[in-house]
C-alpha positions in Angstrom: 86.1 135.0 129.3 83.7 137.2 131.6 80.8 135.2 132.5 83.0 131.8 133.3 82.5 132.2 137.4 79.0 132.8 137.0 78.5 129.9 134.2 79.8 127.3 136.2 77.3 126.9 139.2 74.3 127.2 136.7 75.9 123.7 135.1 76.0 122.2 138.0 72.3 121.8 138.0 73.0 118.8 135.4 74.2 116.9 138.1 71.9 114.9 140.6 69.9 116.8 143.0 71.8 115.0 145.6 75.3 115.8 144.9 75.0 118.4 144.6 73.6 119.2 147.5 76.4 117.3 149.2 79.2 118.4 146.2 77.9 121.8 144.8 79.8 124.6 146.8 83.1 122.3 146.6 82.7 122.5 142.4 82.2 125.7 142.0 84.9 126.2 144.7 87.2 124.0 142.7 85.6 125.5 139.3 86.8 128.9 140.8 90.1 127.8 141.7 91.2 126.4 138.6 90.5 129.8 137.0 92.8 131.3 139.1 95.4 129.0 138.8 94.8 128.2 134.9 93.3 130.9 133.2 89.6 130.5 131.9 90.4 128.9 128.6 92.4 125.4 131.2 89.3 124.9 133.3 87.0 125.4 130.6 88.7 122.7 128.7 89.1 120.2 132.5 85.5 120.8 133.8 84.2 120.3 130.3 85.6 117.2 129.6 84.6 116.8 134.1 80.6 117.8 133.2 81.3 115.0 130.2 82.2 111.4 131.5 80.9 112.4 134.8 77.2 113.9 134.5 75.8 110.7 132.3 77.4 107.9 135.0 75.5 109.8 138.4 72.8 110.8 136.5 72.5 106.4 135.7 73.5 105.9 139.2 70.4 108.2 140.3 68.6 105.9 137.8 69.7 102.7 139.3 69.2 102.8 143.1 67.5 100.2 145.0 64.5 102.8 144.6 64.1 102.9 140.4 65.9 100.3 139.7 63.0 97.5 139.4 60.6 100.8 137.1 63.9 101.0 135.1 64.0 97.3 134.5 60.0 97.3 133.9 59.8 100.4 131.5 62.6 98.4 129.8 61.2 95.0 129.4 58.4 96.2 128.6 59.6 98.2 126.2 61.8 95.3 124.4 59.1 93.2 124.1 56.4 96.2 122.8 59.6 97.1 120.0 60.3 93.4 118.9 55.7 93.3 118.3 55.8 95.9 116.3 58.4 95.3 114.6 56.3 92.2 113.2 53.9 94.7 111.7 56.8 96.9 110.5 58.7 94.5 107.9 61.8 93.8 110.0 60.9 90.4 111.5 64.2 89.8 113.1 62.9 92.3 115.5 61.0 89.7 117.1 63.6 88.5 118.5 63.3 90.9 121.1 60.0 89.7 122.6 61.0 86.2 123.8 64.8 88.7 124.9 62.2 90.1 127.6 60.4 87.5 128.7 64.2 86.1 129.7 65.2 88.9 131.4 61.8 89.5 133.2 61.9 85.5 133.8 65.0 85.6 135.4 65.7 89.0 137.4 62.1 88.3 139.0 63.3 87.2 142.1 65.7 90.2 142.1 62.6 93.2 141.6 60.5 90.8 143.6 63.3 91.9 146.5 63.5 95.4 146.2 59.7 96.0 145.9 57.4 97.1 149.1 53.9 94.9 148.6 52.2 95.2 151.6 49.2 92.2 149.5 51.2 91.4 146.3 49.3 88.0 146.0 45.8 89.9 145.6 48.0 92.6 143.2 49.7 90.5 141.3 46.1 88.3 140.1 44.8 91.8 139.5 47.8 92.2 136.8 47.8 89.2 135.6 43.6 89.4 135.2 43.8 92.6 133.4 46.2 91.8 131.1 44.4 87.9 130.5 41.8 90.6 129.8 43.5 92.6 127.0 45.0 89.8 125.9 41.9 88.6 125.0 40.3 91.7 123.0 43.0 91.6 120.7 41.2 88.9 118.4 38.3 91.2 118.7 39.2 94.1 118.2 41.2 92.4 114.9 38.7 90.7 113.8 35.6 93.9 114.3 38.5 95.7 112.1 38.5 93.6 109.6 35.7 94.6 107.9 36.6 99.0 108.2 40.3 98.1 106.7 40.0 96.3 103.4 42.9 96.6 100.9 43.7 100.1 101.9 44.8 102.5 105.0 42.6 105.4 105.5 42.2 106.8 108.5 39.7 104.3 110.0 42.8 101.3 109.3 45.2 103.7 110.9 43.1 104.4 113.7 42.2 100.4 114.3 45.9 99.6 114.2 46.6 102.8 117.1 44.0 100.9 119.5 45.3 98.0 118.7 48.7 98.3 119.3 48.0 100.2 121.9 46.3 97.4 124.0 48.3 95.2 122.9 51.3 97.3 124.7 48.8 97.6 127.7 48.5 93.6 128.0 52.4 93.0 127.8 52.6 95.9 130.0 50.4 94.6 132.8 51.8 90.9 132.3 55.3 91.6 132.8 54.3 93.7 135.3 52.1 91.0 136.9 55.3 88.6 136.6 57.7 90.2 138.4 55.3 90.8 141.7 56.0 88.8 144.5 53.3 86.4 144.8 53.7 86.7 148.7 54.4 89.7 150.9 57.9 91.4 150.9 59.4 91.6 154.9 61.1 95.0 155.2 64.1 94.9 157.1 
């Protein structure tokens, strides 16, 4: 494979940028040495295995660092809660168990998230998020009651739009509630 030395540097771009800056040149040099010592086929066999194993690991480490950990946890908890609620509507009743699971994760991880967040006025932000969640949650029955005459017994375009609106408001309410719960009550002092 004549293009092997030119192809591998583009594959190194799969690693996170900080890892590439520190080790990218060494990886390319190591690959060139492997090609020279063992041949192209053996170099690609070993390198492909290395890429398959290490790229996802370093990508996950980048996601789970202190800077991103709280956001990943917020998104995962919100997605789990929304999946549980939506599963009720599509007939997967055991999926509703995802909602208490998301609540348990949000409550148990609140302290860890609070310590990792930089909050200048966290108490005001917490109240604001919880207030928005309450308003959105209160609007859910209103949307349902208003859309009852529209829905009828058939699923037409109006029913799909009403259900989509209700689902979007539900997801927003859960998102604001989870982010409000995990926002610290008092300002965090950075060290």
